[in-house]
N, C-alpha and C positions, 0 to 999 in steps of 0.2 A: 497456659504458662505455656512462655517463652521458651522456644528450644537454643541452645547454641547451635550455630552453623560452622560446618570444620573448616578448618585453618584458621580458626580465631581471628586475629585484629589483621592479617594480610588481606581479609576481604573488608575492612571496616571503610564506611562510608569515606570520601577525600571531601566531604562537603562540612558547612556551617551548621549544626545544630538549630539553629535560630530562623536562617533569613535566605533567599536564593542569593547565589552570588557569582558574579562574573563567570568564574570556572567552571561553576556549575552548569551553567547557560549553555558555553560553550562546548564542553566536553560529553556534559549528561544528557543534553538535549537537541546537539546537533554535530557533533562528529561522530559519537558512539552509533546515533540512529541513522547517521549517513552511512553508515561501512557498512551495517547489517543489511539496508534497504541496496545497499549497492550491489550485496553478495545475492539478495535474492531478486533484484530485477536483471542481473546478466545469466544467476544459475536457472530460473524459474519463471521469472517474470516476463521475458522478451522472448527469450531464444529456445526455450524449450519444445514450445510449438514447432520450429523450424527444426529444429535435430529428429523430434519425433517424425515428420511428414519429410525434411530433402534429406537425411541420412540413415533413418530405420524404412522410409521408403510405407510407414503405415500411413493407412486411410480408411476412410467405410464407417459404418454408425457406432460400430465399437468404440473407437478415439475420437468421433463426436461426441457420443453421452457420456464418455467413462468422467472426463470434469465435473461434469454436474452431478452425476450421480455420485461421484466420492463424495460429495459436498454433504450428504445426509451422513454418512459417519464422521465427519468432520464437526459437523453441529452437534452431534453428541457426545464426541470426544472435548469441544471448547466447552460445553454446560459443564461437565465434568471436572475440567482445570478451574472453570469458574468459581466453582464448590468447593474444591480445595482452595485454591487463593482467599476464598472468603474466612477459612478455617486456619490457615497458614499464620503460626505465630512465634517470628523471629526475632532478635534484635536488629534485623537487616529490614525488616518490614515484614509486607504480607506477599508484594509483587516484584520485588525485586530478585528474589530467591530465582524464581520462576525466568527471569531474563538472562541469569548468569548460566541456568542450566540448559535454556535454548539454545546458547552458542553453540556447544555440544553436538545435542541435535539436529542443527542447521548443518552442520560442518558434514559430520556423519551422513544425514540423510541426502544431503545435496550429491555427495559421491555416488550413491545409490543410483540415480537419477539415473546417473548415464553409464552404469556399469552393467547394460544390460547384456544379458549373453546370447553369443552368435552363435543360437542351435537354432533348434523348431522355432518355427511362427506362434505356435502356441506358447511355447515358453517365454517369449517377447512379450507377448501379451501380458502372462503372471506377472512378470517380473516389472513391468512398467504399471500395472496397478496397486501393486504391493509399494512400491517403493514412491509413487505419487501421492499414494496415501498417507506413508509415513512423512514427507516431508512436507504437504499441505495440512494434511491434518491432528499429525504430530508436531513435529518441530515446529513450522512456521506458527502454529495456531498457540501454543506454548510463549514465542514471543512476543508475540501479536495480544493476547491476552493481558500480559505483564505491561505491555510498552504504554498501552491504552489509558491505562490507569495512572501512568507515572504525574499528568500535568495535572488532574483530580488530587492526587494526594500532596502535592510537591507545597502548597500553601493555598491558602485561603483570601489571599489580595489577590484580588479578581484584578488587577492591572497585571500584575508579576505573571499570573498564568496566564494570560492575553500574550504576553511577551513570551514565554515559553511554548506556547502554544504555536506561535509565528515560527520560533527556529526550529524547534523540531517540526512542525510543516516543510518548510525549507530542506531540514537534513534527510526527510524522509520520501521525499517528491520529484523536487525540482534537481537538487545535485546529481542525486544517485541514477535520474534519470538520464542525465548528458553524460554522467559515467560510462553506463552501459551501455549508449547507444549511440557515443563518439566513439569509446576504445574497441567495443564487442565487433562492429563491423569490419574494422582490421583485422582482429582476430579470427574472425569467420572466414576471410579470403585469403589467410596465411592457412587455417585449419582444415578448408573447404568443406565440399560437400560430396552425397554418395556414403556406399556403404564401407567403403576404406577408411574413410574421415573418422570412424567413430573413438580408435585409439585417440587421437589427437582431441578431440572431444573429451574425452573424461578426464587428460591430464590436463585441457587447462581448466575446465569445470570443479576440478578435484582440488587445484592449486586454490580457487575463487572462493569455494566451499570453504575452507578453512581460515579465511579471515575472519570467518562469524566467532570464530571461539574470544580473539582478542578487541571484536571489534563489540560484545556483551557486554565483557567486562568491563570495559570503560564506560559503558553506561550505566554497568551495576556498581563502577567506585564514584563516579560523580552523578549520583542521584542520590534522594534521600525523602523520604514517606512521612512528613513533616503531620499532616491530617490522619495519617495510621497511629503516628504517635501521639497525638492527642487524644484522639479517642483511648488508646489502652490504657492511661492513666486511667480509666474510669473502669478498668475491666469488664467491657462490655461482653454480651453473649451473642455469638452467630445470630445473623438475621435470617430467619428460616426464606425457602427457595421460594416456597409461597407467598412470601410477604412482600419480596421483594419484585415478584412477576406483576402482582395487584398493584404497586406502588407504581412499578414504571408503566404498566397499560392504563392508569387512570391518569398518568401526567401527559397530558397533549404538546408541551415543550420535550418531552423525552422522545414522543412518537414522531415529530415533527424532526428531531437532531437523526433517527434512526432513517428514514425515509429521505431527508437531506443525504446523508452520508450514501446509503444506498443506492441510490442516483449518481452522485459523485465518483464511487466506485465504479460502476460501471460504465460511466462516459470514460474517465481513465484508465480502466481495463481495455476498452474496445480500442482506444487509442494508441495505447503503449500495445496492445496484443498484434495490433495488424500494421503497426508502424513502416516495420520492416519490409512486410509483403508491398504497401504503400508505394513506400520509395522504388522498390526493387520494379514493380510491374507495371505502378502507373504514373511516377516519373521518369524510369527508365526500364528496359529491357532483359535486364540482367541482373544479379548479386552484386557482380564487379560494379557495375554503371549505378547502384542503388547505395552502395557502400556512400561514395561521395555525397550522394544526396541525402542521406542520413545525416550525415556529418553538419549540413547547412540547414536542414529543418530543424534539427537542436541547436545549433547554434542562436541562429533565429529564434526559430520557436520558443526557447526556452531561456533566451538572455534575459527578457526583462524580468522575468522571475528572480533574480540575482539582484539585480539593483532596485528591483521593484519593493523588495523588502524594506527597503528604506523610506519610501514614499509612503507606502501602505500603513506603518505603524502612527505617524499622526495624521492621518484621515483618519483611523479608528479612533484615536484618541479625541478626536473633536467630532466627528460624526455619529460613531459607532458603527460595532458588527454588523448591524444588521442594514442599514442606509447605504453602506460602501458595498456592501455584499449585493443588493440589490442592483446598484447603478453596476458594479462592476460585471456582474454574470451577466446582465443585458449585453454588456459589449461583445463580451464572452462568445456569446450568440451568436451574433453581428457578425463576429469576426470567423467562426467554424461556417457561415452561411458562404462568408467570402472564399474562405479554401473550395468548397464546394462547385464555387461556382468560376472557379480558376480554372477548373480541370487539370491538366498536366503541365501547364504555363507556371514554370516554377519561380520568376520573379512573383506572380501575382499570388502564388500560395503562399512566398513567404513574409511577403505584404500582410496577406488576411492573417496569418498564424503569429505576428509581431502582434496584430491586434488582440487577437485572442488571449494570448499570453497576456497581453495587460489587465484584461479585462477578467482573467482569472485568478488573480492576485489573493481576494477574497477567500480561496481556497488556505491559505494558511493558518486561518482563523479556527478551522474544524474543529481542532481539537480541543478549543475554547468550548464551544457549546455543548459538548457532554460535560464539562466540568459544571458549567452550571445548571442544566441538566439534574445533574447530580446536587448539587446545592438545592436547587428547586425539592426534589425531593424530600431530603433530608429535612428542609427548612417544615413542609407543609405533613410529614409522617413520624419526625424526630429520629430517623435510623437512614444510612445511607443504600445505597445499591449497587455498589460498586463490582460485585462479584458477578451479577447477572447480564451487567452492564456490559462488561468486559467481554462475557460471555456473549452476548448480540453483538458487540464490535468487531468480535474476532468472528463470528457466523457471516456477518454482512460482509466483511471484506473478504475470506475467503471464497465463500460463496457465488459473489459477483466477478470474483478473477474465474472460475471454473464456469460460470453464465456465458463469461466475454468468452472464454477459452473455446466455449463448446458453439456459439455464434459464428466465430471465425472457420471453425471446423466445418461445419454443417455450409457455410457458404464455399467452402473450397470444397468441398464432397459434391454439392449440388451444382454447382457453377462451372464445374471440369475445371478446376485448376492443373497447369500442366507444371510438374516437379521439375526442377533441374537436377543434371547428373553432373555438372561441374558450375564454378563460379562464373567462368565467362562465357559462359552457353548463353544466346541472346532469343531470348522468346517473345513471341507476341501473344499474350495474353488473351483468351476471350472478351468479348467487350463486354460481358455479364460480371467475370471476375472483377476486371477494373472497376466497374462501376460497384461492385459488393465491398471492396475494397476502401474506398472514397468515403461511402455509406459510413463501416465503421471507423474511418477516422475521422470524418467531420460531422457525419450528418447525425449520427447521435447525438455528440455532443450539442449540436445546435438545438434539438430540445431536453436533451438533459440540464445546460443553462437557464434555460427558459424557466423549468419547473422548478429548480431549487430558488431562482430569482422570485418566482411566485411564492414557494414555501417561505421565504423570508421577509415577505410582506405582513405577514400575521404572526411573526415570529416578535413578540416584546416581552422576554423574560428578562433582558439582559438590567432594566432598571427597576423591576422588581426584585432581583437578588440581590443587587448593589444594595439597596436602602436597606436591607433585613440582612447583610453581612456584617460579623463582627469586626 
């Protein structure tokens, strides 16, 4: 039985019940996700590690392992929320209500991340663990689970889904990355580092966190679950967790998508987590000098991702996602190699980053891969595995982010990273530290893009699903 949602018509979808419209594409799959991920990248994705190391002065084995170990709890929460999504029956759909809820959770938990008490070291550690898990395991997992299902549940039209996948990938990757890494270095220079700067970090990050509420509301308003609506007319029973797991792990395409997504998230996680350290200490020698270089790295390295989507769409329509991804990721791997070989020579680094950015354009079709895999499972088994697949997608994203932070913090601890006490302090980091930051920023992507291109060689699902789609 469908349940009524509080506030009635105020929360009704602003979209066409039958077909995807331009307004839905722009606001539901671009503007809303872009704002949510901008909050995420600024509050947790890029600068939380710097807050822990350069403001709170935390380090050591605890901080190194905490992000990864916390994902065990995150995985359990994601599976629970995935089951709740499967059992949710409202006139607003099953996934969209969770997106709306997540906006308030992200805002609250984002503030808690930076409200670390200035008391004993043990009190700080307890607060860091609790607030970290609340943000990543509860708040962001709730959003990630709901958002990951919007493209698969939006329509059965494969071409429309490809278009929505590219839009939402642009909104969740390129633009939030540019916004947070262009604006935030300027803010960091203003609010400073060291223990005295903590209150300023709380003020800035708290204001940014609150933006998640209207951002989630925009995505909620301008999306619609048409596939779920079609299912509900037949009064379906919730598919058991065991059946969904069995169907997914017996589908080779679903497994390929999961591995592909995990490798790509690891590349992106290590690149984004290490970027400010790479700019500060490989291309520069202080926080101040690194800020200007971050701006250049993002404008040149991310610029092609903006105009490139206009190039990607006709290529995908003509040659298909698989061929375009194989070719593009091969180029991205070569671009990453160029960054490694360029060392600290900024012009060469920027040129190689441009090549890497052009090659990584097929990242934008990643959301469509999950939709195709879910359609293939439905085709083979007669039911969808949305809840379990959303749980796996969320676990993959949050676990890989934790792994990338753990790898970065492990290197910082092992190789002798020197924390600055002021933004203008000039430091020559040990050569091992500089090499480690370069490896995180470009070495892992060099291998990762090559692996993803190899996976796509065997990914021939597109033609099969298209031939049998209604």
